[in-house]
N, C-alpha and C positions, 0 to 999 in steps of 0.2 A: 300536576303543577304543585309547587311548594305552597304550603299554607302561608297566610299573612304573617303568622308569628315567626316562622322560620325565615321568611324573606326579610322581616325586620331585623332578625338577629344577624343574618348575613350582611345586610346593609350596614348594620352597626359596626360589624367587624371591619368591613372594607371602607366604610365611610367615616367612622369616628376615629380617624387616624391621629387626631390630636390627643386621644385618650389611650390608644393602643400603639405600643412601640413596634413598628414594622421596619426592620432593617434589611437592606439589600446588600449582601456581602458578595462582591464581584471578584472573579478571577482567581478564586481558590485559596482563601479569601484574603487578598492583598490590600483591599481597601473597602470602605463601606460608604453607602450613600443612603440617607434617610428619606422616607416619604414624609415631607414636611407639612403637607396640608391636604385636606380632603373634605368632601361634603357629599351628601346624598339628596337627590331630588326625588321626593316621594311621588310626584305627579308623573315623572317619566321613568322611574325605577332605574336611574342611572347614578353610578358612583363616579366622582371625579377626584383624582389625586395627582399631586405633583411631587416629583422627587427633587433632591438637592441639585441635580444637574439640569433641572428645567424641563425634563421629559414629563408629559402629561398623560395619565391613564384616564380613559373614559370607558367605563364598564357598565353594560346593561345587565340587570339582574333578572330580566324576563326570560322565561322559557326553561327554567330549571325544573327537574323532577325530584321526587323525594329521595331517590338513590343517587342523584348527581345530575350531570348534564353539561351544558356549555354556557359560558358567558361570552357574549360578543361585545366588541368595543374597539378602541383605537389606542395606540401607544405612539406618541410623537407624531400624530397625524396619519399613521399607517394602520390598516385594519389588523386586529388580532382576535383570536378565539381562545378563551381560557377553558380548560377542561376541569370539571369538578367531579371528584370521585369520593365516595363514602369509604372511610377507613374503619368503619364500625363504631357503634355508639354515637357519641356526639362529635367525633372527629371527621373532618373533611379535608381533602387535598385539592388545591387549586394550582394548576400549572399552565404555562404558556411559553412557547418559543418566540422570543421577540424578533423584530426585523433585523437586529444585529447578530442573530444566532446565539444570543444568551438565553438562559432559561430562568424565567421568573416563576417561583414556586412558593406557595403558602400552605401552612397547616393551620386550620382554624378549629376552634372548639366552641360549639354553639351553646354549651352548657355554662362555660365560665366566661363567655364573652371575650375570649382572648385569641390571639393569633400571632404567628411568627412567619415572616417571609424572608426569602433570600434570592439573590441574583447569582446564578451559577453559570459556569462556562461549559456545562455538560454538552449541549449541542455543538458548540464550536470545537470542543475537544473530540467529540465523536467524529465530526467531519474531518478534523485534523488527523485523527488516527487512521481514518479510511484513506486519506491522501498519502500519509506516510507509509501505510501498508501497501498501497498500489505502487508507490515508488520503490520500496524495498523488495517486494515480492516480484514485481515485473522485472526489475534489474537482475535479481537473482536468477529468475527463469531464463532470461535472455542470456546471461553469462553461462549458465549451465549448458545450454544448447550450443551456443557459439563456440565455447571452449572445446567441445567435442568435435564439431564440424570443422573448426579451424585447424585442429590437430591433424585430422585426416587429410584435409586439403593441403596443408603444408607438407605432409608426408608425400603425397602424390606429386605435388608441384616440384619439390626439391629432389625427390627420388627419381622422377622420370626425366629430368632435364638432361642428364649426361648419357643416359643409357638408350635413348630412343632417337631415331632420325626424325628430322623435322620436315614434313611434307610442304608443298607450296602453300603459301599463306601464313606460315609460321605456326600452325596449330599442331600440337602433339596429340595424336589419337592412337591409343594402343588397345586393340581388341583382344589380343592374346596375352593375358596377364602372366601366364606361366613362363613366358619368354623374357620378362623384364627382370631387372635386378632388384634386390630389396631396397626399400627406401631408406634414406638417411634418417628420417624422422620416425622410424618404426617404434622407438621407445615411447613416443608421445601418442601415436595413433593405435598402438597395440596390434601390429599385424604387418606382415610383408605384403608386397604389392599384389600377390595373387589371392589375397583374402578379401573378397568383395563385401562380405556381410560384417556388420558390427553391432554388437549388443552392449549397451552401457547403462549405468545407473549413477546418478549424482544426487546428493542430498546436502542441504545447507541449513544451518540454524543461525538466526540473527537475534541480537538483543537491541531493541529500539528504545530510544529515549528522546523526548522533546521537553526541554526545560522552560519553554515559554510560559509566562504567566497566563496568557489567554488561551493557549492551545495545548496544555500539558497532557502528556500520556507517556507510559513506558510499558514494556513487556517483551514478549518473544514472538518470533515469526519463523516458520519452517516451510521450506520448499523442497520437495522430493520428486525427482523425475526419473523416468527410464525411457530409453529410446532404442530404435532399431533403424539402421541406415544401410544403404546399398550403394556401392561404388559402380556406377553405370559404365564409365570408361575413364580415361585419364582427364576428362574435363568435368564430369557431372557426378555429384553425390546427392542422393535423395534420402530423406528420412522422415520418421514419424515419432513423436514423443507424446507421452501421457504421464500424468502424475497427480500430486496432491499438494495443497497449500493449507496452512493453518496459522492463525494469529490469535494471541491471547494477551490482551492489553488492559491495563488499568488506566482510567481516565481521571480528569479533574472534575469534581472531587474524587478522591481515591476510592470512595464507596461504590463507584460506577465501573463496570467492566464491559468490555466488548470482545466477543470471540467471532471468528470467521473461519469456516471450513469450505474448501472448494476442490473440485475435480477439474484437471486441466488436460487439454488435448490439442495437438496441432502439428502441421508439417513443417519441415525445414529443408533447405537445399543449399548447395554451393556450386559455383561455376568457376573452374580453374582457368584463368586467362593465359598464364605462362608459368615459367618456373619461379617467378617472384610474386605474382599477384593472383588473387582470387576474390570473388564476390560471394557473400553468403546472405541468406535471408530466412526469416521465419515468421509464422503467424500462429498464435494460439488463443484458445478460448477457455475461460474459467467460469464455472457455475458455482456461485457462493451462497452458503447459508450463514446468515449473520444473526447474532443475538446480543442485545444490550441488556445487561442486568443492573438493577438499581433498587435501593430500598424504597419503601412506600413514600409517595409524594414526588418522586422523580420518574421521568418517563422510562419505560422498559418494554421489551418485547422482541420479536423476531421479524426478519424480513429477508427477501431474496434479492440478490444482485447478480449482474453479469459483467464480466471483464473481458476485453479484447486487447491483445498486445501484438504489435508488429515491430520488426526491427530489420535493418539491413546494414551491412558493413562492407567496406573495401579492405581486404587484408593484404599484408606485405610480409614476405618471408625472405630471410637471408641469413648468412652466417659470418661471424668474424672469428677466424681461427676456430677454436673449439666451442665458442659461444653461439648458441642459436638465438637469433633475434626475430621477433614477430611484432608487427605493428598493425593497427587497424583504426579506421575512422568511420563513423556512421551515425545513424539516428534511430532512436527507439521511441515508440509512442504507445500509451495505454489509455483506455477509457473504461470507467466503471460506472454503472448506473443501477440504482435500486431505490424504490419508493420508500423513503424513511418517514413519510408523514405520519403513519400510525404510531411510530415510536418516538420521533422527535417533535412531532407537531408541525413539521415542514418537510419538504423534499430537498433539503439543502445538499444532501449527498447523492442526488440523482444524476449528477453529471460531473464526476471527478475525472480530471484529465491530467496526464503526466507525459510530457514530451521532453526529450533531452538529446543534445548533440554529445556524442561520446568519442573521445580520442584516447587510444590506449597503446601500451607497449609492454613487451615482456622479454626478459633475458633469461636463458636457461643454460645450465652447464652440466653436461653428463659426467658422472663419477661412477663408473662401473654400472651396476644395476640401478643406481640412484640418479635422480636429476633434480637438483634444487633449482628453483626459479623465482623470479621477482616480477610480479605484475604491477603496473601503474596505470591508472585511468583518470583522465580529467573529464568532468561531466558538467555541462551547462544546461540548466532546465529552461526550455523555451516557453513552457506554460507557467502561469503565475502560481507559485506554491500556495496551497490552501492551508498550510499549517504554520505559517509565520516564519519559515526558514528562508535562507538565501538561495539564489539560483545556482551558484557555482559550488563545486565540491571536488576534492581530490581523494581518490580511493587508492590506498597503498596496501600492499599485501606481500605475503611470503608463502611459498609452497614447496612441496616435495613430491616428486613422482617416483614410483618404484616399478621395475620391470621384472616380473616373474618369468616370462617367456616371450617369444615372438607374438603370441596371441593374447597375453593377459598382462594388463598393467593396472595400477591403482595410484591414488594420490590424495594428499591432504592440502588444505589451503586455509589461511587466515587473512582476513581483510578488515580494514578500518576506514570509515568515511571521515575525512578531515576537512576543516575550513568551511564547513556548512553550518551556519549559525543555528543555535538552539536545538541541534540534533546530534545524536550519536547512533551509529549503526555498526555494530561489531558482528562479523560473520565468520563462522567456522564451517568448512565444507569438506566433503570426501567424495571420491568417485572410484568406480571400478569399470574396466572396459575389456571386452572380449571380442576378438575378431575370428572369423571362421570362413 
């Protein structure tokens, strides 16, 4: 237990607020609010303080050890637990994540009877960065897989329509691939119809930025996937993908960073309805190692989280003269959970959800071995964004595919997320596809 002298010093620092100027700078730091009054009840060992917004701190000084410990109390009537850590010598750090997911942190000097406190958005920025990362990386992973399987499905659907007889019921089933004619869409799927196996690799890098005062963060995100799929017949495509995700973000305040590295794996499939329609779906799981880095006095540490993503689309294929047109509509959903309590003082990021209705279209025009294309996607987030952004977004892009042979193609893509408040997501991607 702390000695009486040390307890009196801590009480003086926290309780004598009329003598010690303790400022709370909120939102990084766009405004300030002062702790305007305070007192210490020696019989109960409790500090009471009120800030300029009328929020009241009640902090019990009982239970501290010489090297630190915890201070229990309330803030605005809700329970809080402040963590006290020794910084060496006469310096101590006191931190607590408040019920509104802001961070209250103090550095106190028991030798000089002084202290400085601040109110930072670190926990809110951390949760916001996790939410933004889930949205960006999940969307990228979904797009990388569905772009591949949609290309193969479109190739089979359009290529098999005119060359195969339709049996009763209107279903085209071709077991002998060698007897079919090459697909119209071979430039996209990289392979003629008798090539059942496909090996592909897609990678994308994004620059993320959230300029909200309360949820600020910026940095980079990478998603790299490889996959192997098999064309079962003219109706079914089955595949498996695996890959890697990485995020490296700076939070508000900018001295705080968050990194996340994960391994991803999951199956995907497509069912071709007829020459114009197909359904695709995927599920993947990502195991993530996260780290929050911060200077002394701010929470830091590592934790594990799990992410599950599922998506399904109805695809449409057609042509207008030489222009290949593709459309799709569907839904994507991701959940990520990880116990951030040891790092943030709460489990605020233990249930991050992202769900969105997605409507997209693409126009492509073949020019010899090249195929420029323009993708456009409208997205409406059905879950409540946890990073202060709006629900609706328009993702515009431009890309180029190149065909080396019937079995090998590659491509480049640039996309930008527009009309979504407080956020920027610029993506650059590349892919390589080989059929055999």
